[in-house]
C-alpha positions as CSV (number, residue, x, y, z in Angstrom):
1,M,-16.1,14.0,-15.8
2,A,-17.5,12.8,-11.8
3,A,-15.1,12.5,-9.2
4,R,-14.7,9.1,-8.5
5,I,-12.9,7.3,-5.5
6,R,-11.3,4.2,-6.3
7,C,-10.2,1.9,-3.1
8,G,-8.9,-1.5,-4.9
9,H,-12.1,-3.8,-5.4
10,L,-10.9,-7.4,-6.3
11,S,-11.2,-8.1,-9.6
12,P,-13.7,-10.3,-11.8
13,V,-12.5,-13.9,-13.2
14,R,-11.6,-14.0,-16.4
15,A,-11.5,-17.5,-17.8
16,L,-7.5,-18.5,-18.5
17,E,-6.9,-21.4,-19.6
18,G,-3.2,-23.0,-19.4
19,D,-1.0,-26.7,-18.9
20,G,2.1,-27.4,-17.3
21,R,2.5,-29.3,-14.5
22,K,5.2,-30.6,-11.9
23,T,6.7,-29.6,-9.0
24,V,9.6,-31.2,-6.9
25,S,10.0,-30.0,-3.6
26,R,12.9,-30.7,-1.2
27,P,11.8,-31.3,2.8
28,P,12.4,-27.8,4.7
29,Q,15.4,-27.2,6.4
30,R,14.4,-26.3,9.5
31,N,12.1,-22.8,8.3
32,S,13.7,-23.5,5.2
33,G,12.9,-24.7,1.6
34,T,13.5,-24.9,-1.7
35,V,11.6,-25.7,-4.9
36,K,12.6,-26.0,-8.2
37,F,9.9,-26.1,-11.2
38,I,9.9,-27.1,-14.4
39,P,6.7,-26.3,-17.0
40,P,6.6,-28.5,-19.8
41,N,5.5,-25.7,-22.2
42,P,7.6,-22.1,-20.9
43,P,6.0,-19.6,-23.5
44,S,2.6,-20.5,-23.1
45,W,3.1,-20.8,-19.4
46,C,5.0,-17.4,-19.5
47,N,2.1,-15.8,-21.7
48,L,-0.5,-16.6,-19.3
49,V,1.5,-15.0,-16.3
50,H,2.4,-11.9,-18.2
51,A,-2.0,-11.8,-19.5
52,T,-2.7,-12.5,-15.4
53,V,-0.5,-9.8,-13.9
54,E,-1.0,-7.6,-17.0
55,K,-4.9,-7.4,-15.9
56,A,-3.6,-7.1,-12.6
57,A,-1.6,-4.0,-13.1
58,A,-4.5,-2.3,-15.3
59,T,-7.2,-2.7,-12.5
60,N,-5.9,-2.6,-8.3
61,F,-2.7,-5.0,-8.5
62,V,-4.9,-7.8,-7.0
63,I,-5.0,-11.3,-8.8
64,D,-8.0,-13.1,-6.7
65,A,-8.5,-16.2,-5.6
66,R,-10.8,-17.8,-8.2
67,E,-7.8,-16.6,-11.1
68,L,-5.6,-18.4,-8.8
69,A,-7.4,-21.2,-8.9
70,V,-7.6,-21.6,-12.6
71,L,-3.5,-20.9,-12.3
72,T,-2.4,-23.6,-9.7
73,R,-4.7,-26.2,-11.6
74,A,-3.1,-25.5,-14.8
75,R,0.6,-25.5,-13.4
76,G,0.0,-28.6,-10.7
77,V,1.7,-26.3,-7.9
78,D,-0.2,-24.2,-5.0
79,V,-0.4,-20.6,-4.8
80,Q,3.0,-19.9,-2.8
81,A,4.6,-21.7,-5.5
82,L,3.7,-19.5,-7.8
83,L,4.3,-15.7,-6.3
84,P,7.9,-15.9,-8.0
85,E,6.6,-15.8,-11.2
86,F,4.2,-13.2,-10.7
87,V,7.2,-10.9,-9.2
88,A,9.2,-11.1,-12.2
89,E,6.4,-9.9,-14.3
90,A,5.5,-7.3,-11.5
91,Q,8.5,-5.6,-11.2
92,K,8.0,-4.6,-14.6
93,F,5.6,-1.8,-13.6
94,A,8.2,-0.1,-11.3
95,R,8.7,3.8,-10.8
96,S,12.6,3.7,-10.3
97,P,14.2,6.8,-12.1
98,T,16.4,6.9,-9.5
99,S,18.4,4.0,-9.2
100,Q,16.7,1.8,-12.3
101,F,16.7,-1.1,-10.0
102,R,13.1,-2.7,-10.6
103,V,11.7,-4.6,-7.8
104,G,8.3,-6.6,-7.5
105,A,6.4,-8.6,-4.6
106,A,3.6,-10.7,-4.8
107,A,1.6,-11.5,-1.1
108,L,-0.6,-13.7,-0.6
109,G,-4.0,-12.8,1.8
110,A,-5.8,-14.8,4.0
111,S,-8.6,-14.6,1.3
112,G,-6.7,-16.3,-1.1
113,A,-5.9,-13.7,-3.2
114,V,-2.4,-12.1,-4.3
115,Y,-1.5,-8.6,-4.4
116,L,0.9,-7.1,-6.1
117,G,3.6,-4.5,-5.5
118,V,6.3,-2.4,-7.2
119,N,9.2,0.0,-5.6
120,I,8.2,4.0,-6.4
121,E,11.1,6.5,-6.4
122,L,10.3,10.2,-6.6
123,P,12.6,12.0,-8.7
124,G,13.8,15.2,-7.3
125,L,13.3,14.6,-3.4
126,P,15.8,12.2,-0.6
127,L,15.7,8.9,-1.3
128,N,13.5,8.3,1.8
129,A,10.9,9.5,-0.1
130,S,11.0,6.2,-1.9
131,I,8.2,3.1,-1.4
132,H,9.6,-0.2,-0.9
133,A,7.8,-2.8,-3.4
134,E,6.9,-4.7,0.3
135,Q,5.6,-1.6,1.2
136,F,3.5,-0.8,-1.9
137,A,2.2,-4.6,-1.6
138,V,1.0,-4.1,1.9
139,V,-1.4,-1.0,1.3
140,T,-2.3,-2.8,-2.0
141,A,-4.1,-5.6,0.6
142,L,-4.9,-2.9,2.7
143,H,-7.1,-1.2,0.6
144,A,-8.6,-4.4,-0.9
145,G,-9.7,-5.5,2.6
146,E,-7.2,-8.1,3.2
147,T,-7.1,-8.7,7.2
148,S,-3.5,-11.0,7.1
149,L,-0.9,-12.0,5.5
150,S,0.5,-15.8,5.0
151,A,3.4,-14.9,2.6
152,I,5.3,-12.6,0.3
153,A,7.6,-13.2,-2.6
154,T,10.3,-10.6,-3.5
155,T,12.8,-10.1,-6.3
156,A,15.5,-9.9,-3.6
157,A,16.0,-10.3,0.3
158,P,14.0,-7.9,1.9
159,C,16.0,-5.3,3.0
160,G,15.8,-4.3,7.0
161,H,13.5,-1.3,6.2
162,C,10.9,-4.0,4.4
163,R,11.4,-6.6,7.0
164,Q,10.6,-4.1,9.9
165,F,7.5,-2.4,8.0
166,L,5.7,-6.3,7.7
167,N,6.2,-7.1,11.4
168,E,3.8,-4.7,11.9
169,L,1.3,-7.6,11.2
170,R,-0.4,-10.0,13.0
171,D,1.8,-12.8,13.5
172,A,4.8,-11.6,11.4
173,A,7.1,-14.1,12.7
174,S,5.2,-16.6,10.7
175,I,4.8,-14.8,7.0
176,G,6.8,-17.0,4.9
177,V,9.4,-15.1,2.8
178,I,10.1,-16.5,-0.8
179,I,13.3,-15.2,-2.3
180,P,13.4,-16.3,-6.1
181,D,17.5,-16.6,-7.4
182,A,18.9,-14.0,-9.5
183,K,18.1,-16.5,-12.5
184,A,14.3,-16.3,-11.7
185,S,12.2,-16.3,-14.8
186,T,8.6,-16.7,-15.6
187,C,10.2,-17.8,-19.0
188,G,12.9,-19.7,-17.7
189,T,13.1,-23.5,-18.0
190,N,14.0,-23.6,-13.6
191,I,12.8,-21.4,-11.4
192,N,14.4,-21.9,-7.6
193,S,13.5,-19.9,-4.8
194,I,13.9,-20.7,-1.2
195,R,11.3,-19.8,1.6
196,L,12.0,-18.2,4.8
197,N,9.7,-17.2,7.9
198,L,10.1,-13.1,8.7
199,S,11.6,-14.7,11.7
200,D,14.4,-15.9,11.0
201,L,15.3,-12.2,8.3
202,L,15.0,-10.6,11.6
203,P,15.6,-12.2,14.5
204,H,15.0,-10.6,18.2
205,S,12.3,-8.0,16.3
206,F,11.5,-4.7,17.9
207,G,7.8,-4.6,16.9
208,P,4.5,-3.5,18.0
209,L,3.7,-5.1,21.4
210,D,6.9,-4.1,22.3
211,L,5.5,0.0,22.4
212,I,1.3,-0.8,22.5
213,C,1.9,-3.2,25.3
214,D,-2.1,-4.6,24.4
215,V,-2.3,-7.6,22.7
216,A,-5.5,-7.1,21.6
217,A,-4.9,-3.4,20.0
218,P,-5.8,-4.0,16.5
219,L,-2.8,-4.3,14.0
220,M,-1.8,-3.2,10.4
221,L,-4.3,-4.6,8.4
222,E,-6.5,-5.2,11.1
223,P,-10.2,-3.2,11.4
224,R,-9.9,-0.2,13.2
225,D,-12.1,3.0,13.9
226,N,-10.2,6.2,15.5
227,S,-13.2,8.0,16.1
228,I,-12.5,11.4,14.1
229,V,-14.3,14.5,13.0
230,L,-13.6,17.9,11.3
231,I,-12.8,21.0,13.7
232,S,-11.6,23.8,11.1
233,D,-10.2,24.9,8.0
234,D,-6.5,26.0,6.9
235,L,-6.9,27.0,3.5
236,T,-3.4,26.2,1.9
237,S,-5.1,26.4,-1.5
238,S,-7.0,29.5,-2.9
239,E,-10.3,30.6,-1.7
240,E,-11.1,31.1,-5.6
241,D,-10.5,28.0,-6.2
242,V,-12.3,26.4,-3.1
243,S,-15.0,28.5,-3.8
244,T,-15.0,27.6,-7.5
245,S,-14.9,23.6,-6.9
246,P,-17.0,23.6,-3.7
247,Q,-18.3,19.8,-4.5
248,L,-14.9,18.6,-5.1
249,W,-13.6,19.8,-2.6
250,N,-16.2,18.8,-0.1
251,E,-15.7,14.7,-1.7
252,L,-12.0,15.0,-1.1
253,S,-12.5,16.0,2.5
254,T,-14.9,13.0,3.2
255,A,-12.7,10.7,1.5
256,A,-9.4,12.2,3.7
257,L,-11.7,12.1,6.8
258,R,-12.4,8.3,6.3
259,E,-9.2,7.4,5.7
260,T,-8.1,9.4,9.2
261,N,-10.3,7.3,11.1
262,L,-8.8,4.6,8.9
263,A,-5.4,5.5,9.5
264,Y,-2.8,3.0,11.9
265,A,-1.1,5.4,14.2
266,P,-0.5,3.7,17.5
267,Y,3.2,5.2,18.4
268,S,1.8,9.0,18.2
269,G,-1.8,8.8,18.3
270,S,-1.5,11.1,15.2
271,P,-3.8,9.6,13.0
272,A,-4.1,11.0,9.6
273,G,-5.1,11.5,5.9
274,I,-5.4,12.4,2.2
275,A,-7.4,12.5,-0.5
276,I,-5.9,13.8,-4.4
277,A,-7.6,14.4,-7.1
278,T,-6.0,14.3,-10.9
279,A,-7.1,15.8,-13.8
280,S,-8.7,13.5,-15.5
281,G,-11.6,13.5,-12.5
282,N,-10.3,10.8,-10.2
283,I,-10.1,10.6,-6.7
284,F,-7.4,8.4,-4.5
285,S,-7.0,8.1,-0.5
286,G,-4.6,6.9,1.8
287,R,-3.7,7.0,5.5
288,S,-1.0,7.0,7.6
289,L,0.4,4.1,8.6
290,E,3.4,4.3,11.6
291,C,5.6,1.4,12.4
292,A,7.5,0.8,15.3
293,A,10.9,1.8,14.2
294,Y,9.4,4.8,13.2
295,N,11.5,5.4,9.9
296,P,9.5,3.1,7.6
297,T,6.6,4.8,8.2
298,L,4.5,5.9,5.3
299,S,2.6,9.2,5.2
300,P,-0.9,9.2,4.0
301,L,0.1,10.6,0.7
302,H,2.6,7.8,0.4
303,T,-0.1,5.6,0.5
304,A,-2.9,7.2,-1.6
305,L,0.4,7.4,-4.4
306,V,0.4,3.6,-4.2
307,V,-3.5,3.5,-4.5
308,A,-3.5,5.9,-7.5
309,V,-0.5,3.7,-9.3
310,G,-2.1,0.1,-7.9
311,S,-5.5,1.5,-10.1
312,D,-3.7,2.7,-13.4
313,G,-5.1,5.8,-12.3
314,L,-2.2,7.6,-13.3
315,A,0.1,7.3,-16.6
316,R,2.1,4.3,-17.0
317,S,5.7,5.3,-16.2
318,D,8.3,6.0,-19.0
319,T,11.5,3.8,-19.8
320,N,12.6,5.7,-17.2
321,G,10.7,4.6,-14.7
322,S,8.9,7.9,-13.8
323,G,5.9,10.0,-14.8
324,G,2.3,10.4,-14.0
325,W,2.6,13.0,-10.9
326,E,1.7,16.0,-12.6
327,E,-1.9,14.5,-13.3
328,I,-2.5,15.3,-9.7
329,T,-4.3,18.7,-9.0
330,R,-5.6,19.1,-5.9
331,A,-5.1,17.6,-2.3
332,V,-7.1,17.6,0.8
333,L,-4.9,16.4,3.9
334,V,-7.2,15.7,7.3
335,E,-5.0,15.9,10.7
336,M,-5.0,17.1,14.2
337,P,-2.9,19.7,14.9
338,G,-2.0,19.2,18.2
339,G,-0.7,16.0,17.6
340,A,3.2,14.7,18.0
341,V,3.4,14.2,14.5
342,Q,2.4,16.7,11.5
343,Y,2.1,15.2,7.7
344,A,1.0,19.2,6.4
345,G,5.0,20.2,5.6
346,T,5.9,17.1,3.8
347,V,2.9,16.9,2.0
348,E,3.7,20.2,0.5
349,L,7.0,19.8,-0.2
350,I,6.5,16.6,-2.1
351,L,3.6,17.9,-3.9
352,G,5.7,20.6,-4.4
353,V,8.3,18.4,-6.4
354,I,6.2,16.0,-8.4
355,A,3.1,17.9,-9.1
356,P,4.0,21.8,-8.5
357,E,0.3,22.7,-9.9
358,A,-1.7,21.1,-7.7
359,Q,-3.5,22.9,-4.6
360,L,-3.4,21.9,-1.4
361,R,-6.1,22.2,2.1
362,V,-5.5,21.2,5.0
363,V,-8.3,20.3,7.6
364,H,-7.6,20.3,11.3
365,A,-9.6,17.5,12.9
366,S,-10.2,15.9,16.6
367,D,-10.8,12.6,18.0
368,K,-14.7,13.1,19.2
369,A,-14.0,12.4,23.0
370,E,-11.6,15.8,22.6
371,R,-14.6,17.9,20.5
372,R,-16.5,17.1,23.2
373,E,-14.8,18.1,26.0
374,Q,-14.2,21.6,24.0
375,S,-17.7,21.6,23.4
376,E,-18.4,21.5,27.0
377,Q,-16.1,23.9,28.2
378,T,-17.5,26.2,26.2
379,A,-21.1,25.8,27.1
380,H,-19.6,26.1,30.7
381,H,-17.8,29.1,29.8
382,H,-21.1,30.8,27.7
383,D,-23.0,29.7,31.3
384,T,-20.9,31.5,33.8
385,N,-20.5,34.3,31.6
386,T,-24.1,35.0,31.2
387,D,-24.9,34.3,35.2
């Protein structure tokens, strides 16, 4: 089967029907508010929300603006009021074999689309190798071409790790964080949520502008070009495997380089990208996403795993929330050999545990200016020796 790259395109609209309306809102107190929903026909509405999220989980974890328009008309509420209901359904797709605690997230983008997220835990690895649902939703938005988020709903209040990660977005302080109560359910007759701004949950924050000191610099979801070019190979995979599948390795290298040029690495100056291939011939790519607090940073492999799960490109998780990683057969990592941050060791460790049969190839790169300087120095040295 020919390899194909999946990067999270918006899904086509499907005709959805439903009825329901009635919302009772209380005036916000300072930066918070409470909303109570009373659907007149809970089973019908539950089936509609379930079908919408199921469809998104089978394609790219995106609910596009046209589908949302149908849902909001059917329910008689705005999109933000629906986010907790998407969360309750999305969390069923979490892969959490360690904690057995399923977390969902639903983020509203400036485009009007909603991006879903779930938590991912990798068995056999340290807990800090996990991916949080809020991070998953941000990566989903990133790969769909979204440039900003206005609100995000979660299963429970975001942990400090995720609050700091969300703080990498432009105007993060004003992002609405919607937290459903413990009894929230798409099939319940009453769903109560509280809405706060991220600044309420992360006061006196430390963020990108404290380190970058350039208000015009592109932040996490914003377009960027790191001007990276390939310079050499370090074949961690066997020479025989590379020689027998040159086209696939070239496709992986091309995809990984593209991700490296889009990587968000303002703090280390060490952008990196990766592309992974599965036994079925799919290619999924990811990039490094740094955080001013450092620890919430996502490696390129982590973002590629999000894209793979979000594209339904790996086996659905079993009852324990695990499975599917063994389908990864090859990976190409592109990074800068002299960079302050190196991912090769981490990627090799993680793949060795979750996909022990996978072949890893590391390709070195540099920025175009550095490459041009090296070429000029080589030419000058050659001319000197000739004289």
